[in-house]
ROVEX-897783 format. One record per residue: residue number from 0; residue in three letters; chain; x, y, z of N, C-alpha, C in turn. Coordinates in Angstrom, 2 decimals. Layout:
BEGIN
+------+------+-------+---------+---------+---------+---------+---------+---------+---------+---------+---------+
| resi | resn | chain |    n.px |    n.py |    n.pz |   ca.px |   ca.py |   ca.pz |    c.px |    c.py |    c.pz |
+------+------+-------+---------+---------+---------+---------+---------+---------+---------+---------+---------+
|  NUM |  ALA |     A |       X |       Y |       Z |       X |       Y |       Z |       X |       Y |       Z |
...
+------+------+-------+---------+---------+---------+---------+---------+---------+---------+---------+---------+
END
This chain:
BEGIN
+------+------+-------+---------+---------+---------+---------+---------+---------+---------+---------+---------+
| resi | resn | chain |    n.px |    n.py |    n.pz |   ca.px |   ca.py |   ca.pz |    c.px |    c.py |    c.pz |
+------+------+-------+---------+---------+---------+---------+---------+---------+---------+---------+---------+
|    0 |  UNK |     A |    2.33 |    2.06 |  -12.46 |    1.89 |    0.92 |  -13.17 |    0.87 |    0.11 |  -11.48 |
|    1 |  UNK |     A |    0.05 |   -0.14 |  -11.98 |   -0.37 |   -0.36 |  -10.67 |   -0.49 |   -2.08 |  -10.69 |
|    2 |  UNK |     A |   -0.83 |   -2.90 |   -9.36 |   -0.49 |   -4.48 |   -9.44 |   -1.18 |   -4.60 |   -8.46 |
|    3 |  UNK |     A |   -1.57 |   -6.25 |   -9.00 |   -2.59 |   -7.05 |   -8.27 |   -2.52 |   -6.85 |   -6.70 |
|    4 |  UNK |     A |   -1.32 |   -6.95 |   -6.47 |   -1.26 |   -7.25 |   -4.94 |   -2.44 |   -6.05 |   -4.42 |
|    5 |  UNK |     A |   -2.64 |   -4.67 |   -4.80 |   -2.69 |   -3.87 |   -4.14 |   -4.49 |   -3.46 |   -4.04 |
|    6 |  UNK |     A |   -5.07 |   -4.79 |   -4.79 |   -6.48 |   -4.87 |   -4.70 |   -6.64 |   -5.82 |   -3.46 |
|    7 |  UNK |     A |   -5.52 |   -6.33 |   -2.87 |   -6.36 |   -7.49 |   -1.95 |   -7.07 |   -6.45 |   -0.87 |
|    8 |  UNK |     A |   -8.01 |   -7.00 |   -0.29 |   -9.03 |   -6.21 |    0.49 |  -10.45 |   -5.51 |   -0.02 |
|    9 |  UNK |     A |   -9.86 |   -4.99 |   -1.16 |  -10.44 |   -3.70 |   -1.54 |  -11.68 |   -4.31 |   -3.02 |
|   10 |  UNK |     A |  -12.54 |   -3.33 |   -2.35 |  -13.89 |   -3.10 |   -3.27 |  -13.70 |   -2.84 |   -5.07 |
|   11 |  UNK |     A |  -13.34 |   -3.84 |   -5.86 |  -13.33 |   -3.66 |   -6.71 |  -14.72 |   -4.02 |   -7.84 |
|   12 |  UNK |     A |  -14.78 |   -3.13 |   -9.07 |  -15.89 |   -3.43 |   -9.98 |  -15.00 |   -3.89 |  -10.86 |
|   13 |  UNK |     A |  -16.10 |   -4.41 |  -12.37 |  -15.22 |   -4.80 |  -13.34 |  -16.05 |   -4.23 |  -14.75 |
|   14 |  UNK |     A |  -15.45 |   -4.05 |  -15.09 |  -16.08 |   -3.21 |  -16.89 |  -16.18 |   -4.94 |  -17.34 |
|   15 |  UNK |     A |  -17.82 |   -5.03 |  -18.65 |  -17.56 |   -5.69 |  -19.60 |  -16.22 |   -6.06 |  -20.29 |
|   16 |  UNK |     A |  -16.36 |   -6.01 |  -20.59 |  -14.18 |   -6.25 |  -21.28 |  -13.80 |   -6.92 |  -20.26 |
|   17 |  UNK |     A |  -13.41 |   -7.02 |  -19.27 |  -12.61 |   -7.99 |  -18.53 |  -13.31 |   -8.95 |  -18.15 |
|   18 |  UNK |     A |  -14.78 |   -9.13 |  -18.22 |  -15.57 |  -10.65 |  -18.70 |  -14.96 |  -11.35 |  -19.73 |
|   19 |  UNK |     A |  -14.97 |  -10.47 |  -21.06 |  -14.81 |  -10.90 |  -22.32 |  -13.87 |  -11.67 |  -22.53 |
|   20 |  UNK |     A |  -12.42 |  -10.33 |  -21.98 |  -11.02 |  -11.20 |  -21.99 |  -11.11 |  -12.19 |  -21.38 |
|   21 |  UNK |     A |  -11.51 |  -12.59 |  -20.08 |  -11.29 |  -13.86 |  -19.60 |  -12.19 |  -15.18 |  -19.97 |
|   22 |  UNK |     A |  -13.30 |  -14.63 |  -20.56 |  -14.42 |  -15.60 |  -21.21 |  -13.71 |  -16.40 |  -22.72 |
|   23 |  UNK |     A |  -13.47 |  -15.07 |  -23.53 |  -12.97 |  -15.72 |  -24.85 |  -11.45 |  -16.27 |  -24.85 |
|   24 |  UNK |     A |  -10.74 |  -16.19 |  -23.42 |   -9.41 |  -16.23 |  -23.75 |   -8.14 |  -15.37 |  -24.88 |
|   25 |  UNK |     A |   -8.55 |  -14.24 |  -24.24 |   -7.89 |  -13.02 |  -25.58 |   -6.71 |  -13.24 |  -24.80 |
|   26 |  UNK |     A |   -5.54 |  -13.12 |  -26.15 |   -4.31 |  -13.65 |  -26.46 |   -3.36 |  -12.53 |  -25.34 |
|   27 |  UNK |     A |   -3.77 |  -11.42 |  -25.25 |   -2.74 |  -10.17 |  -24.91 |   -3.01 |   -9.74 |  -23.47 |
|   28 |  UNK |     A |   -4.79 |  -10.20 |  -23.24 |   -5.33 |   -9.47 |  -21.99 |   -6.48 |  -10.40 |  -21.08 |
|   29 |  UNK |     A |   -6.06 |  -11.98 |  -21.87 |   -6.76 |  -12.65 |  -20.77 |   -6.23 |  -13.67 |  -19.57 |
|   30 |  UNK |     A |   -5.07 |  -13.26 |  -19.59 |   -4.53 |  -13.88 |  -18.19 |   -4.52 |  -12.94 |  -17.27 |
|   31 |  UNK |     A |   -4.18 |  -11.53 |  -17.95 |   -4.67 |  -10.68 |  -16.53 |   -5.74 |  -10.94 |  -15.74 |
|   32 |  UNK |     A |   -7.13 |  -10.39 |  -17.04 |   -8.07 |  -11.05 |  -16.42 |   -8.34 |  -11.98 |  -15.59 |
|   33 |  UNK |     A |   -7.73 |  -13.09 |  -15.98 |   -8.05 |  -14.18 |  -14.95 |   -7.37 |  -14.25 |  -13.54 |
|   34 |  UNK |     A |   -6.34 |  -13.77 |  -13.96 |   -6.20 |  -13.60 |  -12.23 |   -6.95 |  -12.53 |  -10.99 |
|   35 |  UNK |     A |   -7.57 |  -11.65 |  -11.87 |   -8.58 |  -11.06 |  -10.75 |   -9.37 |  -11.62 |  -10.93 |
|   36 |  UNK |     A |  -10.43 |  -12.29 |  -11.18 |  -10.85 |  -13.61 |  -10.82 |  -10.64 |  -14.38 |  -10.19 |
|   37 |  UNK |     A |   -9.41 |  -14.81 |  -10.26 |   -8.86 |  -15.89 |   -9.27 |   -8.87 |  -15.35 |   -7.63 |
|   38 |  UNK |     A |   -8.47 |  -13.84 |   -7.82 |   -8.45 |  -13.32 |   -6.36 |   -9.62 |  -13.11 |   -6.15 |
|   39 |  UNK |     A |  -10.47 |  -12.99 |   -6.69 |  -12.42 |  -12.98 |   -6.37 |  -12.50 |  -14.02 |   -5.74 |
|   40 |  UNK |     A |  -12.67 |  -15.29 |   -6.34 |  -12.88 |  -16.37 |   -5.73 |  -12.13 |  -16.81 |   -4.95 |
|   41 |  UNK |     A |  -10.95 |  -15.94 |   -4.44 |  -10.38 |  -16.84 |   -3.24 |  -10.70 |  -15.57 |   -2.02 |
|   42 |  UNK |     A |  -11.53 |  -14.63 |   -2.84 |  -11.98 |  -13.47 |   -1.49 |  -11.17 |  -12.88 |   -1.29 |
|   43 |  UNK |     A |   -9.48 |  -12.55 |   -2.38 |   -8.48 |  -11.40 |   -1.76 |   -9.47 |  -10.43 |   -1.74 |
|   44 |  UNK |     A |  -10.41 |  -10.06 |   -2.68 |  -10.70 |   -9.09 |   -2.89 |  -12.33 |   -9.15 |   -3.24 |
|   45 |  UNK |     A |  -13.42 |   -8.20 |   -2.85 |  -15.29 |   -8.44 |   -3.40 |  -15.01 |   -7.43 |   -4.67 |
|   46 |  UNK |     A |  -15.65 |   -8.81 |   -5.96 |  -15.67 |   -7.91 |   -6.92 |  -17.36 |   -7.38 |   -7.26 |
|   47 |  UNK |     A |  -17.33 |   -6.70 |   -8.11 |  -19.01 |   -5.97 |   -8.45 |  -19.13 |   -6.00 |   -9.81 |
|   48 |  UNK |     A |  -20.34 |   -5.58 |  -10.40 |  -20.49 |   -5.57 |  -11.76 |  -21.70 |   -4.86 |  -12.04 |
|   49 |  UNK |     A |  -21.83 |   -4.20 |  -12.89 |  -23.06 |   -3.59 |  -13.11 |  -24.47 |   -4.84 |  -13.70 |
|   50 |  UNK |     A |  -25.29 |   -4.95 |  -13.51 |  -26.38 |   -6.27 |  -13.80 |  -26.27 |   -6.69 |  -15.79 |
|   51 |  UNK |     A |  -25.57 |   -5.02 |  -15.90 |  -26.00 |   -4.66 |  -17.58 |  -25.12 |   -5.38 |  -18.06 |
|   52 |  UNK |     A |  -23.38 |   -5.54 |  -17.31 |  -22.61 |   -6.86 |  -17.65 |  -23.13 |   -8.19 |  -18.50 |
|   53 |  UNK |     A |  -24.00 |   -8.37 |  -17.73 |  -25.04 |   -9.75 |  -17.97 |  -25.57 |   -9.71 |  -20.15 |
|   54 |  UNK |     A |  -26.04 |   -8.20 |  -20.01 |  -26.61 |   -8.37 |  -20.69 |  -25.37 |   -7.96 |  -22.33 |
|   55 |  UNK |     A |  -24.34 |   -7.26 |  -21.91 |  -23.05 |   -6.95 |  -22.77 |  -22.60 |   -8.41 |  -23.25 |
|   56 |  UNK |     A |  -22.58 |   -9.44 |  -22.22 |  -21.51 |  -10.60 |  -22.52 |  -22.57 |  -11.75 |  -23.44 |
|   57 |  UNK |     A |  -24.04 |  -11.44 |  -23.47 |  -24.58 |  -12.44 |  -24.20 |  -25.02 |  -11.96 |  -25.67 |
|   58 |  UNK |     A |  -24.82 |  -10.64 |  -25.81 |  -25.12 |  -10.59 |  -26.90 |  -24.52 |  -11.40 |  -27.81 |
|   59 |  UNK |     A |  -22.70 |  -11.23 |  -27.91 |  -22.59 |  -12.11 |  -29.17 |  -23.11 |  -13.51 |  -29.29 |
|   60 |  UNK |     A |  -23.15 |  -14.09 |  -28.22 |  -23.37 |  -15.43 |  -28.39 |  -25.06 |  -15.62 |  -28.84 |
|   61 |  UNK |     A |  -25.92 |  -14.70 |  -28.51 |  -27.16 |  -14.71 |  -28.91 |  -27.45 |  -14.58 |  -30.40 |
|   62 |  UNK |     A |  -26.42 |  -13.73 |  -30.87 |  -26.33 |  -13.20 |  -32.34 |  -25.27 |  -14.34 |  -33.57 |
|   63 |  UNK |     A |  -24.82 |  -15.28 |  -32.85 |  -23.80 |  -16.16 |  -33.28 |  -24.92 |  -17.36 |  -33.34 |
|   64 |  UNK |     A |  -26.17 |  -17.49 |  -32.47 |  -27.17 |  -18.59 |  -32.11 |  -26.06 |  -19.42 |  -31.14 |
|   65 |  UNK |     A |  -25.15 |  -19.70 |  -30.33 |  -24.68 |  -20.03 |  -29.35 |  -25.51 |  -20.09 |  -28.12 |
|   66 |  UNK |     A |  -27.17 |  -20.02 |  -27.97 |  -27.82 |  -19.94 |  -26.92 |  -27.56 |  -20.31 |  -25.58 |
|   67 |  UNK |     A |  -27.53 |  -21.98 |  -25.97 |  -26.07 |  -22.43 |  -24.66 |  -25.63 |  -21.13 |  -23.67 |
|   68 |  UNK |     A |  -24.45 |  -21.02 |  -24.46 |  -23.59 |  -20.05 |  -23.55 |  -23.74 |  -18.72 |  -23.49 |
|   69 |  UNK |     A |  -24.70 |  -18.42 |  -23.68 |  -25.89 |  -17.05 |  -23.38 |  -26.39 |  -17.34 |  -21.98 |
|   70 |  UNK |     A |  -27.11 |  -19.01 |  -22.01 |  -27.81 |  -18.53 |  -20.91 |  -26.55 |  -19.41 |  -19.59 |
|   71 |  UNK |     A |  -25.92 |  -19.91 |  -20.07 |  -24.61 |  -20.21 |  -19.04 |  -24.02 |  -19.03 |  -18.55 |
|   72 |  UNK |     A |  -23.99 |  -17.71 |  -19.11 |  -23.20 |  -16.56 |  -18.83 |  -24.51 |  -15.78 |  -17.76 |
|   73 |  UNK |     A |  -25.68 |  -16.41 |  -18.21 |  -27.06 |  -15.77 |  -17.10 |  -27.41 |  -16.13 |  -15.96 |
|   74 |  UNK |     A |  -27.20 |  -17.53 |  -16.10 |  -27.06 |  -18.33 |  -14.96 |  -25.71 |  -18.65 |  -14.09 |
|   75 |  UNK |     A |  -25.00 |  -18.67 |  -14.34 |  -23.31 |  -19.51 |  -13.57 |  -22.81 |  -18.05 |  -13.33 |
|   76 |  UNK |     A |  -22.66 |  -16.83 |  -14.17 |  -21.79 |  -16.34 |  -13.83 |  -22.49 |  -15.17 |  -12.16 |
|   77 |  UNK |     A |  -23.89 |  -14.95 |  -11.78 |  -24.61 |  -14.84 |  -10.58 |  -23.97 |  -15.41 |   -9.76 |
|   78 |  UNK |     A |  -23.44 |  -17.01 |  -10.15 |  -23.21 |  -17.47 |   -8.56 |  -21.89 |  -17.43 |   -8.65 |
|   79 |  UNK |     A |  -20.90 |  -16.75 |   -8.98 |  -19.56 |  -16.46 |   -9.00 |  -19.33 |  -16.60 |   -7.74 |
|   80 |  UNK |     A |  -17.73 |  -16.70 |   -7.10 |  -18.25 |  -16.59 |   -5.42 |  -17.46 |  -15.26 |   -5.60 |
|   81 |  UNK |     A |  -18.18 |  -14.40 |   -4.36 |  -17.34 |  -12.94 |   -3.80 |  -17.67 |  -12.54 |   -5.44 |
|   82 |  UNK |     A |  -18.29 |  -12.18 |   -5.91 |  -18.74 |  -11.12 |   -7.14 |  -20.31 |  -10.88 |   -7.19 |
|   83 |  UNK |     A |  -20.53 |   -9.57 |   -6.83 |  -21.70 |   -9.08 |   -6.77 |  -22.55 |   -8.75 |   -7.72 |
|   84 |  UNK |     A |  -23.26 |   -9.15 |   -8.96 |  -23.98 |   -8.01 |   -9.82 |  -25.43 |   -7.16 |   -8.83 |
|   85 |  UNK |     A |  -24.31 |   -5.76 |   -9.46 |  -26.02 |   -4.65 |   -8.70 |  -27.16 |   -4.95 |   -9.76 |
|   86 |  UNK |     A |  -27.99 |   -4.28 |   -9.70 |  -29.15 |   -4.21 |  -10.14 |  -29.45 |   -2.48 |  -10.13 |
|   87 |  UNK |     A |  -29.84 |   -1.67 |  -11.55 |  -29.82 |   -0.16 |  -11.41 |  -31.30 |    0.06 |  -10.43 |
|   88 |  UNK |     A |  -30.16 |    1.28 |   -9.76 |  -31.95 |    1.71 |   -9.38 |  -32.02 |    3.20 |   -9.48 |
|   89 |  UNK |     A |  -32.97 |    4.09 |   -9.02 |  -33.32 |    5.42 |   -9.71 |  -31.59 |    6.19 |   -9.18 |
|   90 |  UNK |     A |  -31.41 |    6.29 |   -7.84 |  -30.33 |    6.58 |   -7.38 |  -29.09 |    6.76 |   -8.70 |
|   91 |  UNK |     A |  -28.94 |    5.39 |   -8.99 |  -27.80 |    5.06 |   -9.63 |  -28.25 |    5.77 |  -11.21 |
|   92 |  UNK |     A |  -28.96 |    5.64 |  -11.55 |  -29.98 |    6.00 |  -12.52 |  -29.24 |    8.03 |  -12.99 |
|   93 |  UNK |     A |  -29.76 |    8.15 |  -11.38 |  -29.29 |    9.79 |  -11.39 |  -28.38 |   10.31 |  -11.52 |
|   94 |  UNK |     A |  -26.82 |    9.55 |  -10.34 |  -25.86 |   10.10 |  -10.68 |  -25.06 |    9.41 |  -12.05 |
|   95 |  UNK |     A |  -25.73 |    8.22 |  -12.79 |  -24.67 |    8.49 |  -13.63 |  -25.37 |    9.55 |  -14.93 |
|   96 |  UNK |     A |  -26.43 |   10.13 |  -14.95 |  -26.69 |   11.47 |  -15.50 |  -25.91 |   12.17 |  -15.46 |
|   97 |  UNK |     A |  -25.45 |   12.86 |  -14.01 |  -24.50 |   13.38 |  -13.43 |  -23.01 |   13.21 |  -14.07 |
|   98 |  UNK |     A |  -22.86 |   12.47 |  -13.79 |  -21.53 |   11.86 |  -14.66 |  -21.80 |   11.80 |  -16.48 |
|   99 |  UNK |     A |  -22.33 |   11.93 |  -16.86 |  -22.67 |   12.22 |  -18.46 |  -22.63 |   13.33 |  -18.68 |
|  100 |  UNK |     A |  -23.52 |   14.41 |  -17.91 |  -23.65 |   15.47 |  -17.74 |  -22.13 |   16.73 |  -17.52 |
|  101 |  UNK |     A |  -21.25 |   15.74 |  -17.03 |  -19.79 |   16.61 |  -16.84 |  -18.78 |   16.03 |  -17.78 |
|  102 |  UNK |     A |  -19.01 |   14.82 |  -18.43 |  -18.43 |   14.42 |  -19.47 |  -18.72 |   13.97 |  -20.89 |
|  103 |  UNK |     A |  -17.97 |   13.13 |  -21.55 |  -18.31 |   12.99 |  -22.61 |  -18.87 |   11.28 |  -22.31 |
|  104 |  UNK |     A |  -18.53 |   10.58 |  -21.15 |  -19.24 |    9.34 |  -21.32 |  -20.49 |    9.13 |  -21.54 |
|  105 |  UNK |     A |  -20.85 |    8.03 |  -22.65 |  -21.74 |    7.06 |  -22.40 |  -22.75 |    6.27 |  -21.88 |
|  106 |  UNK |     A |  -23.89 |    6.45 |  -22.34 |  -24.76 |    5.97 |  -20.90 |  -24.19 |    4.77 |  -20.10 |
|  107 |  UNK |     A |  -23.72 |    3.82 |  -21.13 |  -23.60 |    2.75 |  -20.14 |  -22.07 |    2.84 |  -19.35 |
|  108 |  UNK |     A |  -21.40 |    3.31 |  -20.15 |  -20.13 |    3.87 |  -19.39 |  -20.18 |    4.66 |  -17.65 |
|  109 |  UNK |     A |  -21.56 |    5.08 |  -18.12 |  -21.96 |    6.07 |  -17.26 |  -22.46 |    5.33 |  -16.26 |
|  110 |  UNK |     A |  -23.36 |    4.59 |  -16.43 |  -24.12 |    3.42 |  -15.22 |  -22.95 |    2.32 |  -14.43 |
|  111 |  UNK |     A |  -22.13 |    1.93 |  -15.79 |  -21.11 |    1.40 |  -14.59 |  -21.21 |    1.60 |  -13.76 |
|  112 |  UNK |     A |  -19.78 |    3.15 |  -13.80 |  -19.08 |    3.78 |  -12.70 |  -20.13 |    4.05 |  -12.03 |
|  113 |  UNK |     A |  -21.38 |    4.29 |  -12.51 |  -22.20 |    4.90 |  -11.37 |  -22.80 |    3.90 |  -10.21 |
|  114 |  UNK |     A |  -22.83 |    2.88 |  -10.73 |  -23.33 |    1.90 |   -9.85 |  -21.99 |    0.74 |   -9.43 |
|  115 |  UNK |     A |  -20.45 |    0.69 |   -9.75 |  -19.30 |    0.85 |   -8.61 |  -19.34 |    1.65 |   -7.79 |
|  116 |  UNK |     A |  -20.17 |    3.66 |   -7.49 |  -19.98 |    3.79 |   -6.95 |  -21.18 |    3.71 |   -5.84 |
|  117 |  UNK |     A |  -22.31 |    3.35 |   -6.70 |  -22.77 |    2.73 |   -5.63 |  -22.66 |    1.90 |   -3.97 |
|  118 |  UNK |     A |  -21.98 |    0.48 |   -5.22 |  -21.56 |   -0.46 |   -4.24 |  -20.39 |   -0.34 |   -3.72 |
|  119 |  UNK |     A |  -19.78 |    0.95 |   -3.34 |  -18.44 |    1.44 |   -2.31 |  -17.21 |    0.80 |   -3.05 |
|  120 |  UNK |     A |  -17.06 |    0.27 |   -4.21 |  -15.98 |   -0.10 |   -4.57 |  -14.92 |    1.33 |   -4.76 |
|  121 |  UNK |     A |  -13.67 |    0.89 |   -4.54 |  -12.66 |    1.98 |   -4.32 |  -12.45 |    1.77 |   -6.05 |
|  122 |  UNK |     A |  -11.83 |    0.74 |   -6.56 |  -11.44 |    0.45 |   -8.09 |  -12.65 |   -0.28 |   -8.94 |
|  123 |  UNK |     A |  -12.13 |    0.88 |  -10.13 |  -12.92 |    0.53 |  -11.39 |  -12.05 |   -0.09 |  -12.85 |
|  124 |  UNK |     A |  -12.01 |   -1.39 |  -12.89 |  -11.45 |   -1.47 |  -13.63 |  -11.60 |   -1.80 |  -15.04 |
|  125 |  UNK |     A |  -10.92 |   -1.58 |  -16.23 |  -11.59 |   -1.87 |  -17.31 |  -10.21 |   -1.78 |  -18.58 |
|  126 |  UNK |     A |  -10.30 |   -1.63 |  -19.68 |   -9.39 |   -1.50 |  -20.92 |   -9.95 |   -0.27 |  -22.07 |
|  127 |  UNK |     A |  -10.97 |    0.16 |  -21.50 |  -12.12 |    1.82 |  -22.56 |  -11.26 |    2.88 |  -21.87 |
|  128 |  UNK |     A |  -10.24 |    3.44 |  -22.67 |   -9.40 |    4.78 |  -21.64 |  -10.35 |    6.13 |  -22.58 |
|  129 |  UNK |     A |  -12.13 |    5.76 |  -22.94 |  -12.98 |    6.58 |  -22.84 |  -13.70 |    6.86 |  -21.87 |
|  130 |  UNK |     A |  -13.38 |    5.84 |  -21.14 |  -14.01 |    5.65 |  -19.72 |  -13.31 |    6.91 |  -18.50 |
|  131 |  UNK |     A |  -12.46 |    6.81 |  -18.54 |  -11.32 |    7.97 |  -17.70 |  -12.00 |    9.02 |  -17.54 |
|  132 |  UNK |     A |  -12.54 |    9.12 |  -16.16 |  -13.59 |   10.39 |  -15.22 |  -12.69 |   10.89 |  -14.48 |
|  133 |  UNK |     A |  -12.42 |   12.45 |  -13.93 |  -11.68 |   12.40 |  -13.25 |  -12.85 |   12.59 |  -11.90 |
|  134 |  UNK |     A |  -13.70 |   12.70 |  -12.36 |  -14.86 |   13.07 |  -10.62 |  -16.13 |   11.43 |  -10.53 |
|  135 |  UNK |     A |  -15.07 |   10.01 |  -11.05 |  -16.21 |    9.34 |  -10.89 |  -16.70 |    9.14 |   -9.39 |
|  136 |  UNK |     A |  -15.41 |    8.96 |   -8.56 |  -15.70 |    8.78 |   -7.36 |  -14.90 |    7.73 |   -6.71 |
|  137 |  UNK |     A |  -14.12 |    7.31 |   -7.66 |  -13.11 |    6.23 |   -7.26 |  -12.32 |    5.73 |   -8.31 |
|  138 |  UNK |     A |  -11.06 |    4.99 |   -8.62 |   -9.97 |    5.02 |   -9.11 |  -10.09 |    3.94 |  -10.42 |
|  139 |  UNK |     A |   -9.74 |    4.41 |  -11.50 |  -10.48 |    3.81 |  -12.74 |   -8.85 |    3.32 |  -13.21 |
|  140 |  UNK |     A |   -8.70 |    1.98 |  -12.89 |   -7.55 |    1.02 |  -13.87 |   -7.60 |    0.32 |  -14.59 |
|  141 |  UNK |     A |   -7.09 |    0.72 |  -15.90 |   -6.60 |    0.20 |  -17.31 |   -6.12 |   -0.97 |  -16.78 |
|  142 |  UNK |     A |   -6.50 |   -2.50 |  -17.51 |   -5.92 |   -3.54 |  -17.45 |   -4.50 |   -3.18 |  -17.83 |
|  143 |  UNK |     A |   -4.36 |   -2.78 |  -18.93 |   -3.47 |   -2.71 |  -19.39 |   -2.12 |   -2.09 |  -18.72 |
|  144 |  UNK |     A |   -2.36 |   -1.20 |  -17.83 |   -1.32 |   -0.89 |  -16.34 |   -1.07 |   -1.75 |  -15.63 |
|  145 |  UNK |     A |   -1.93 |   -2.65 |  -15.74 |   -1.54 |   -3.64 |  -14.23 |   -0.30 |   -4.74 |  -14.57 |
|  146 |  UNK |     A |    0.11 |   -4.35 |  -14.02 |    1.31 |   -5.58 |  -13.75 |    0.71 |   -7.37 |  -13.29 |
|  147 |  UNK |     A |    1.34 |   -8.31 |  -13.62 |    1.01 |   -9.76 |  -13.67 |    1.53 |   -9.90 |  -12.24 |
+------+------+-------+---------+---------+---------+---------+---------+---------+---------+---------+---------+
END
């Protein structure tokens, strides 16, 4: 089991699902996700996410006609303290292709991991077991395995 204290001083990357759990108040995982965001906000660790997270987060509110929520995500999340959203570069796209070529990762997951590696992250936090990749270049933590 991983412990949140182990993230002190680390550069961590977050999968879209971590944002979803925190923003939507997921009953099972929302509190754990919120604790991670609290650590980032306080500067206990540095948070990173691929710009694709914003696109993934905006889809549901746009589909349900909640345009204001989608716009809030787009405008406010990039301003969250100590959280950096990283754009895709050619180097990241190539690294993602290499990850896909050596695994069963989907393109979006490979882009998230490649972005995390390019940002110098030590840990990628997700709750998607399909993202586990032995040669991604960083530790992959499942939210289910993190103790509060």
